N, C-alpha and C positions, 0 to 999 in steps of 0.2 A: 325877841330876836333869835334866841336859842331855839325856840319852838319852830320858828319859820325855817331856819337852816336845817333843823332836824326833819321837818316835813319835806323839804326839797331833796334832802339826801335819800329819804325813803322812796320818794317819787322816782328819783333817778335809778335807784336800785330796781324798782318795779319795772320801769320803762326799759332799761337796758337788759334786765333779766328776760323781759318779754321778747325783745329783739333777738337776744341770744337764743331763746327757745325756738323762734321762727327760723333763725338761721340753721339751727341744729336739725330742724325737721326737713330741710332740703327742699328741692323743687320736684315738680312732675315733668317727666319726659315721655314721649310716645313715638313709636314707629308704626305706621299704618300702611299695609301693603295689599294691593289687588294684583294678583299674578296672571290675569288673563287679558285678552283683548277681543274685539269683535262684538257685533250687536247681539248675537246669541248669548253672550256672556255678560250682558248689561249689568246684571245683578251684583257682580263682584265689585265693580267700580262704584256703583251706587251705594253699596254697603260701606265702602271706605269713606265716601263723601259724607254719609250720615254719621259715621263714627267721628270724623273730623268736626262736624257741627256740634256734637255733644261735648267734645273736649274744649273746643273754642268757646262755647257758651259757658262752660264751667271754669273758665279762666286760665286754662293752660295756654301759655303764650305760643304764637306761631313759631317763634325762634326755637321752641323746645319740641316741636312736632315735625317729624319727617314723613312726607307722603311719597309713596311709590305707586303710580298707576299709569297705564298706557295713555290715557287721555284721548281716546278716539270716539267718545260718545257725544259730547256736547255739540259738536259740529258735524256729526255723522249724517250722511245723506238720508238714512232711515229715521232720523230723529225728527218727529213732527213739531217739536218745541225746541228749536235751536237754542243752544246755550243753557238749557235746563235739564237737570237730571233729578228724578224722584226715586224714592225708596219705598213708597207706599201708594196704593191706588188713590188718585186725586190728592197726593201729598204735596208738601212744600218742596221748592227747589233746594236741593242739598249741595249743588255744585258751586254756588256763589262763594267767593272768598277762599276756596280750597287752594293751598299752596301747590305750585307745580315744581316740586323738588326734583323728582326723577320721572320722566315720561318716555313713551316710546321704547326704543331698544335699550335705554339705560335701566329699565326694570329687569334686573338680572339677579340670580342667586349670589354672585360674587359681590355685586354692589350692595346688596342687602346685608351680607356678612360684614363688609367694610363699614357700613353705616352703624351696625350694632356694636362693632369693636371700636368705633370712633376714629377710624383711620382717615384723617383729613388729607394727608399727602396722596394716598391712593385715589381719592375722589376729586382731586384738583382737575378742573376743566371738564368735569362730568356733571351735568345738571346744575343744581344750585351749589353742589359741593358740601351741602349740609350733612353732618353726621351726628350721632348721639354723643353729646358732650356732658353726659351725666357723670356723677362721681359717687363716692361711698355713702353720702347722706341723701341721695336722691332715689325716688321711686320711678320705675319704668313700666310702661304699658306697651305691649306689642300685640298687634292684631293683624292676622293674615287671613285673606279669603281668596279662594280659587279652587281649581281642581286638585285632586290628590289621588294617591294609590298607596298600596302597601309600601311603607317606608320612604315615601317621598311626597313633596308638594310641587306643583307646576308653576312655572313662570312663562311669559309669552314665548320665549325661544329656548328654554332650558328647564331643568328641574333642580330642586334642592333636596338632598338626601337626609334622612333622619340622623345618620351618623354625623354629617357635617353640621347640621343645626345644633345638635347637642354638644359637639366639640366647641362650637362658637359660644354657646351658653356657658360652658365650663370656663372658657377664656374670659368671658365677661365677669364671671364671679371672681376668678383669680386676679383679674385686673381692676377689681373694685369699681366696676362700671355701674353699680346700683347698690342701694340698701336693700330694697325688696323689689321683686319684679312679678308682673302678672302677664300671662300669655293666653290669648284666645285664638284658636285656629278653626276656621271654617273650611273644610275640605272633606272629600270622601276618604274613608279609612284614616281620618286624621289622628285617631288614637294611636296609630302605629308610629307616629312621629315622636311620641313621648313614652309609650308603654315599655317598661323595663329599661328605659334609658335616662329619664329625668330623675336626678337624685331628690330625696326628700329633705335634704339638710343644707340647701344653698339658697334659702329664702326666695323660692319661686313657687307660685301657685298658678296652675294652668287648667283651662277647660277646652274641650274639643267638641265639634259638632256631632261626631260619631265615634263609635269604638274602632278598633283596629280592623274590623272585618266588613263594615257596611258603608253604604252610600250616605252622603248628606243630601239635602233636598232644597230645591228651588220653590219659591212661592210668589204669590201676588202677580198672576198673569195680567197684563194690561192690553186690552183690545186695541187701544189707540196706538200704542208703541209696538205691539205684536212681539212682546218678549216678557220674560219674568223680571220683576223689579227688585226682588230681594231673595235672600236665602233664609230658610226657616230658623235655624239657630241664631243667625246674626240679627235678623229683625226682632227676634224675641228678646235678646239681651239688650239691644239698643232701645226698643220701645219701653223696656223696664227702666233703663237709665233715664229716658225722657220723662217718665211719669213719677218715679220714686224720689224721695229725698235721699240722695245717695250718701249723704253724711251720716245717715242712720241705718243704712242697709249694708249688711256684710256681703263680702264676695260670695260666701257660701249661700246666702239667701238668694243672690242673683242667679247663682248656679241652679238652685232648686226651682226657681221660677222658670228659668230657661228650659231646664230639663222637663218640667211638667208640660210646658207648652210646645216643646219640640217632640211631637208625637210619632214621627216617622223613623227617627234614629235614636240611638242611646247617647245622650250627652254625657261626657265623661269628665272627671277631674283627676289631676296628677300633681306630683310634687309635694310641697309642704301643705298638707290639708289643714293643719292647725292655723297656718297663716290665713287661709281662706275664711276661717271662722272668727279670727281675731281682728281682721282689717276690714274697713268699710270701702265701698266702691269709690267714694270720693278721694281716697288716698292714692288712687291710680288714674281716675278719670276726671279729677278736678271737682270743684264744688261751686255752684252758682250761688254766691252769697247775697245777691240782690233780689232775684226773682226765683223763689222756691217753686218747683213744679207742682201742678195740681195732680192728685192721684187720678189714674185712669178710671173713668166711670164704668160700672158693670155693663152698661149698654155698649160703650166703645170697645170694651174688652171682648164682649160677645160678638160684635161686628167683625173685629179683627180675626177672631177664631173662625168665623164663617168664611171670611175672605181667604184664609189660609188653607181651605179645603182643596184648593187646586194644586197642592204640592205634587212635585214630580221628582223622581230620582235624577241626580245630576247627569248620569250617562244617557238618560232618556229625554233631556231637555230639547235637543235639536229636533228630534222626530216629533215631540209633543208640540213644539212651536209650528213646525211645518203642517202638522195635522190640523191644528187650530186655524191656521191661515187658509188651508184648503177648504175647510167647512164653511167659510164665509165668502167663497168666491163662486160666481155663476158658472154653470156648466159650459164647457167649450170655450171659455175666455182664454186669451193668450196668457194672462197671468196665472190662471189655474193650471194650464199646461206646463208652465215653467215650474210652479211649485210641486206639481206631481212628479216632474223629472227630478227635482232636488230631493224629494222624499224617497223616491226609488233609489237614488244614488246613495243616500244616507243609510238606507236599509242594506243595500249591497255592500257598502263599506264595512258595516258591522259583521256581515257574513265572512268577508275576506279576512278581517282582523281575527275573528274567532278561529277560522280555519288555519290561519298562519301560526297563531300561538299553539293551537292543538298539534299542528305538524311538527313544530319545534319540540314540543313535549315528547311526542312519539319517537322522533329521530334521536333524541337525547338518550333514550334507553336501548337503542339498537346495538350499542357497543358495550353494554353492561349486562351482567348476568341477572341482576335483580331488576325487575320491571315494576316500577311503582306508578305507572301511567295512570291507572284508575285512581290511586290515592291522590296524586298531585293535581288532578283535574276535577276532583270532587270535594276535597276537604282542605280548608285553610289551615296552614301551620304557622304559628307565630314566627316572625322573622328574627333570626339572630346572625345569619351569615351575610352580613351587610356588604362586605367587600366583593364576594361572589355576585351578589344581586346588582351592585353598582356596575360591575364589569359587564354583565350580560345585558342589562337594560340599555347601557350605552352602546353596546354592539348592535342590539336590535334597532336602536335609534339611527345608527349609521347605515345598517344594511337593509332594514325592512321598511320602516316608516317612523314618522315623528311620534315619540312616546307621549307628547303633550296632548294628543287627541284623546278626548274624554272616554271613548270606548276602548282604546288601547290601554289607558290607565285602568279601566275596569277589569282588564284581563291580566294585569301584571302580577297578581297574587299567584298565578300558576307558575310564572317565572321564579318568584321567590321560593315556591315549594320545590322546584327543581334543585335549587341550592340547598334547601333544608334537608333533603333526603340523601345528601352526601355526594351529589355530582359536583365535579370540579368545574370552574368557570370555563376552562378551555374546552371541556367536553361539550358543554351547552353551546358555547360560541361556535364550535364546529358544526353543530346541528343548525344553528342560525344561518351559517354560511350555506349549507346544503339547501336549506329551504328558500332563503331569500335571494341567493344568487340566481336561482332559477326563475324567480318571479320578478326580480328587479326591485329597486327601491320604489315604493308606492307613495304618492303624495295625496293625503286626505285633508279636507277642510276641517278646521276645528276652531 
């Protein structure tokens, strides 16, 4: 009898000890964001849908995943497979089951910030109202994919600045919204969102598709859908998560794999690099305990590498798509004439945008003794004057054109440079007025 009671006591200690350990490890939470809309930008929403499928398959409950995407692809008139979105040539549908937490015009920087900070009251009556409900024992995974520029990432109708993102991250840390957090960012110049801003002592590990100065790249052009299905950095980390036993793969190993396969830009890492080596991918993306993935075969790996040879810089995606469409159309057809016109308009828009930014730069130095025009238009300077940059880019958005346009974004480093060489924001904004009041506010497709 004594032995039996002794055994039960030990069993209970083991059982409740195990439960206590599980409780102490916390839960996985995730926020997945596609910041664009439109068929040309198909790849961003397909990236987010694929990321959701990975987390869902790995056991992260939908209640712990917040999805922000415009949701204009599945039923889009240009979609030849209604209700289906793919992220790989001839790939599986990644749209099924994706929660529709925030769609359309609810995909905004402020809503993203509110979600991260767990502000339920502010999100009442908006979308699903779901926010990050993580706490000090929980791990958080944040993935963002869209266009970007020096010190900002784009949303459908607005932008989020690096200063505001990092302020939010600091608030999450002080508010004990996570135990450890991982951030992946797919955007041009995405390194500028974190470089010199993200501390290395707040339990956050982050990687970006590019450094602070370069484009990120689209890949997997699909002739049937006539658009790019994925982004190079994103499909590389996700295909790695699909194929590897993430319970045995460190975050740093995934970074290395992604960096090696992302051949067109420099994949970067920021924050607590020790955390990247000490933690496994499964601790942030979940773990499929039932069906372990089969490693990618060398043949499949080689095929994917070949398929990714069609990569194109983000700012060139629109003209690349139009050029590809044009090549497949018969001469003198009505559709060919339409596409030729759209391509000519896209090229003309680029010229107008370049000329406008150039004129603003020239005009900014007309009232200053020092003329750094040559410097600011040829050499990128790391951004530290965030307030000036925010002021001027918002003024350009108001007076000249939407700064979410991918080619405008590609030129904003010149605006950042104007702030960096010592010009005050009101000086640059006066130059913006002089240039853009004469032209009028121009509306470009993006």
